[in-house]
Structures are given as structure tokens and as C-alpha cells.
C-alpha positions as CSV (number, residue, x, y, z in Angstrom):
1,M,59.0,15.8,139.2
2,F,61.6,15.9,141.9
3,K,61.0,12.2,142.8
4,K,60.9,11.3,139.1
5,H,64.6,12.3,138.8
6,N,65.6,10.4,141.9
7,Q,65.9,13.5,144.1
8,K,69.2,14.4,142.3
9,I,68.3,17.6,140.6
10,G,68.5,21.2,141.8
11,I,66.2,24.1,141.4
12,R,67.4,25.2,137.9
13,P,66.8,21.7,136.3
14,L,63.5,21.5,138.1
15,K,62.4,24.9,136.6
16,M,63.3,23.7,133.1
17,Y,61.5,20.3,133.5
18,I,58.4,21.8,135.0
19,E,58.1,24.5,132.3
20,R,58.8,22.0,129.6
21,D,56.3,19.4,130.8
22,S,53.5,21.6,132.1
23,G,54.0,24.9,130.4
24,E,53.7,26.7,133.7
25,I,56.2,29.4,134.7
26,F,57.9,28.9,138.1
27,N,60.6,31.3,139.3
28,L,63.6,29.9,141.1
29,K,62.6,31.4,144.5
30,R,59.2,29.7,144.4
31,I,60.8,26.4,143.6
32,S,63.3,26.8,146.4
33,R,60.5,27.7,148.8
34,I,58.5,24.6,147.8
35,K,61.5,22.4,148.2
36,S,62.1,23.8,151.6
37,N,58.5,23.5,152.8
38,F,58.3,19.8,151.7
39,K,61.9,19.1,152.9
40,L,63.0,18.0,149.4
41,I,66.8,17.7,149.7
42,T,68.8,17.3,146.6
43,Q,71.3,14.4,146.8
44,K,74.7,15.8,145.9
45,R,76.8,14.0,143.3
46,K,80.0,12.5,144.5
47,K,83.1,14.0,143.1
48,S,84.7,12.0,140.3
49,N,87.9,10.2,141.2
50,L,89.0,10.8,137.6
51,K,88.5,14.5,138.1
52,K,90.5,14.4,141.3
53,S,93.4,12.5,139.6
54,V,93.4,15.1,136.7
55,Q,93.6,17.9,139.3
56,V,96.5,16.2,141.1
57,A,98.3,15.6,137.8
58,R,98.0,19.3,136.9
59,E,99.3,20.4,140.3
60,H,102.2,17.8,140.6
61,K,104.5,16.8,137.8
62,S,107.6,14.6,137.9
63,L,110.5,15.3,135.5
64,P,113.4,13.3,134.0
65,N,116.6,12.5,135.8
66,I,119.1,14.6,133.8
67,I,122.3,14.0,135.8
68,Q,121.9,10.2,136.0
69,Q,124.2,9.9,139.1
70,E,127.0,11.9,137.3
71,F,128.1,13.7,140.4
72,N,131.7,14.5,139.2
73,I,131.0,18.0,138.1
74,K,134.0,20.0,136.9
75,S,132.8,23.6,137.3
76,P,131.1,25.3,140.3
77,R,127.6,26.8,140.2
78,K,126.6,24.4,137.4
79,V,124.7,21.6,139.2
80,F,123.1,21.7,142.6
81,S,121.5,18.9,144.7
82,T,118.7,19.6,147.2
83,D,116.5,17.8,149.6
84,V,114.7,18.1,153.0
85,T,115.5,16.2,156.2
86,F,114.0,16.4,159.7
87,L,115.7,17.2,162.9
88,I,114.3,16.0,166.2
89,N,115.4,17.4,169.6
90,R,115.5,15.4,172.9
91,S,112.0,16.6,173.7
92,G,110.7,15.1,170.5
93,K,110.1,18.4,168.8
94,R,110.6,18.2,165.0
95,A,112.1,20.8,162.6
96,Y,112.8,20.5,158.9
97,L,116.0,21.5,157.1
98,S,116.1,22.2,153.3
99,A,119.7,22.3,152.0
100,V,121.3,22.9,148.6
101,K,124.7,21.5,147.7
102,D,127.0,22.4,144.9
103,L,128.1,19.1,143.3
104,C,131.4,20.5,142.1
105,T,132.8,22.0,145.3
106,K,130.6,20.0,147.8
107,E,129.7,23.3,149.4
108,I,126.3,23.9,151.0
109,V,125.3,27.0,149.1
110,G,121.9,27.6,150.7
111,F,119.7,26.3,153.6
112,E,116.5,27.1,155.4
113,L,114.8,25.8,158.5
114,S,111.1,25.5,159.3
115,N,108.7,24.1,161.8
116,T,106.6,22.8,158.9
117,N,107.6,20.8,155.9
118,D,106.1,23.1,153.3
119,L,106.7,24.5,149.9
120,D,107.7,28.0,151.0
121,F,110.8,27.2,153.0
122,V,112.1,24.9,150.2
123,I,111.8,27.8,147.7
124,K,113.6,30.1,150.2
125,S,116.5,27.7,150.4
126,V,116.9,27.7,146.6
127,R,116.6,31.5,146.5
128,K,119.5,31.7,149.0
129,S,121.6,29.3,146.9
130,I,121.4,31.4,143.7
131,R,121.9,34.7,145.4
132,G,124.7,36.6,143.6
133,I,125.2,34.1,140.8
134,K,123.8,33.7,137.3
135,S,121.1,31.0,137.5
136,E,120.6,30.6,133.8
137,N,121.1,26.9,132.8
138,L,121.9,25.9,136.3
139,I,120.7,22.4,137.0
140,I,119.0,21.7,140.4
141,H,118.4,18.0,141.2
142,S,116.0,16.6,143.8
143,D,113.9,13.6,144.5
144,Q,110.2,13.5,143.7
145,G,109.0,15.0,146.9
146,F,105.8,16.9,146.8
147,Q,107.5,20.3,147.0
148,Y,109.6,19.6,143.9
149,T,106.8,18.3,141.8
150,H,104.5,21.2,142.7
151,T,103.8,23.7,140.0
152,C,104.7,26.7,142.2
153,Y,108.2,25.3,142.8
154,Q,108.6,24.4,139.1
155,N,107.4,27.8,137.9
156,Y,109.9,29.5,140.3
157,L,112.7,27.6,138.7
158,K,111.5,28.4,135.2
159,E,111.4,32.1,136.1
160,K,115.0,31.9,137.0
161,N,115.9,29.8,133.9
162,I,117.0,26.9,136.1
163,I,116.8,23.4,134.7
164,Q,115.1,20.9,137.0
165,S,116.2,17.3,137.3
166,M,114.6,14.5,139.5
167,S,115.6,11.2,140.9
168,R,113.8,8.1,139.8
169,R,111.0,7.1,142.3
170,G,112.4,5.1,145.2
171,Q,116.1,5.5,144.0
172,C,117.8,7.3,146.9
173,L,121.2,6.9,145.3
174,D,120.1,9.3,142.5
175,N,120.5,12.1,145.1
176,A,123.3,10.6,147.2
177,P,125.4,13.8,147.6
178,I,122.9,15.8,149.6
179,E,122.0,12.6,151.6
180,S,125.6,12.3,152.4
181,F,125.7,15.8,153.8
182,F,122.6,15.1,156.0
183,G,124.3,12.0,157.3
184,H,127.5,13.9,158.3
185,L,125.4,16.7,159.9
186,K,123.4,14.3,162.0
187,D,126.6,12.5,163.1
188,E,128.7,15.5,163.8
189,C,126.4,18.4,164.8
190,D,125.0,18.6,168.3
191,Y,121.6,19.9,167.5
192,K,119.4,17.7,169.7
193,N,119.4,20.1,172.6
194,Y,117.9,23.0,170.7
195,M,115.0,24.7,172.4
196,N,113.6,27.0,169.7
197,M,114.1,27.8,166.0
198,D,116.5,30.7,166.6
199,E,118.8,28.4,168.5
200,L,118.5,25.7,165.9
201,N,119.3,28.3,163.1
202,R,122.4,29.3,165.0
203,I,123.5,25.7,165.5
204,I,122.9,24.6,161.9
205,G,124.4,27.8,160.5
206,K,127.6,27.2,162.6
207,Y,127.9,23.6,161.5
208,I,127.5,24.5,157.8
209,K,130.1,27.2,158.1
210,Y,132.4,24.6,159.6
211,Y,131.5,22.1,156.9
212,N,132.2,24.6,154.1
213,E,135.3,26.3,155.6
214,K,137.0,23.9,158.0
215,R,136.1,20.3,157.1
216,P,138.4,18.8,154.5
217,Q,137.1,16.2,152.1
218,W,139.0,13.3,150.5
219,G,137.3,13.8,147.2
220,L,138.3,17.5,147.1
221,K,142.0,16.7,147.2
222,R,141.8,16.9,151.0
223,K,140.6,20.5,150.8
224,T,137.6,22.1,152.3
225,P,134.8,23.1,149.9
226,I,135.8,26.8,150.0
227,E,139.5,26.0,149.6
228,Y,138.7,23.8,146.6
229,R,136.5,26.4,145.0
230,S,139.3,28.9,145.2
231,L,141.5,26.6,143.1
232,L,138.9,26.5,140.3
233,S,138.4,29.1,137.6
234,Y,134.9,30.1,136.7
């Protein structure tokens, strides 16, 4: 019976076929013992690629680009831009920075560092960025990185009533503001000599404080992000 079905059935189907064809009653332990004695190994079915693709689709979902490169936002705490970049020291050690930028004031409102590029530290950076503000109807824009398409990240935003926007695939200009910040940081911040994460946190924190409070920007009427925010009414 086992060979008749091309060695692809387990003990439960064997029990049903035997009892149906012969009328004899075999319990599962007996069938398992017989299989073991005669070294009858069931060939496992390969997982369906279609099933895998469905599982991936359930776990990762891209969303529309709401802001459409409209970066000239008039009010603070309305639209944020976020992304992840890597930082490598002179020894070749890599760390990851997740940052969140307010598109109105150009201020970095939240950041997190990690040794691993994972979902948890990205959510932590967003959590920091909304601390003390009303997050309802806030828009957070990102690319289609795996963290941002993951259901855990998307569910976190939904819990906070945050609207999610995504760049088109392969269109880096759709998220240009945060990329611009990363470019300035890598040009201006001396982070390559860091030895551990505590030191890197101190270096990046100090630069972001400088960027927000001391570094004027032409597009902000030559004010710093903090100075510019003080000119605006909520």
C-alpha cells in the first residue's frame, strides 16, 4: 500500500487506505512500528512557492505615496520623513541609524541607533518622534524598506492613528529630505572613530543637537530648525 502511493503518504492515510481496502483494523502505533521496521520513509512534499508568496504578501505590504514629493509643509508636526542609514567606523564595524525628520521645520525629531538593522529600533525611533505630541492624522513617509512594509510597523502606526506614506519603488527622490540629512551628517559629523554604541550614541546625539539648534538652513529663512519652529504657530 505504501509503494502503491509512491511512498508519499503518512501513517494516517495508510490506516485509512488499509482499512478501506482490507477491512482490517490497524492502530497508528502499529503502522508506525511496521514502517520503522521496514525502513519505509515517507517523502515529504515540497512547500508550495505560491503559499510562500501568499505568506510574504500577508507579512509585507506596500502603501501609496501620499505626499508625492510635496516637501513644503506649512505646519510643524504634520508630516515626518524617516529612513535608515548605516555608519561604518575605521575598523569596519557597522551600525545603523534610524532618524525621523519634520518636513516643516527640518528638525530631527527622533532617532535610534542599533548594531542590527531590525524592526525594533525603527519603531523606537518613531516612538521618540511622537513623544509629547498628538499623533492623530500625522503622516510618516518612508521608502519601501522591509521594516516599513512589515505588519508590526504598520499596526503600530495604526494604533497611534498615524497615516503611512511610501516612496515609489526605486525612487529615492520621493524621500529626499531625510536622505539630505544623512548626507550632511556623514559629511560633517566625525563618527568614524567610535569604539562602541555608547560612544556612537553620544556623537550622533551631539551632532543632531547641533543640526537642530545651531546649524542654519537657507530654506528656513536662514534660521535653525528650532529657531524656525519658534516663529510658527501651532
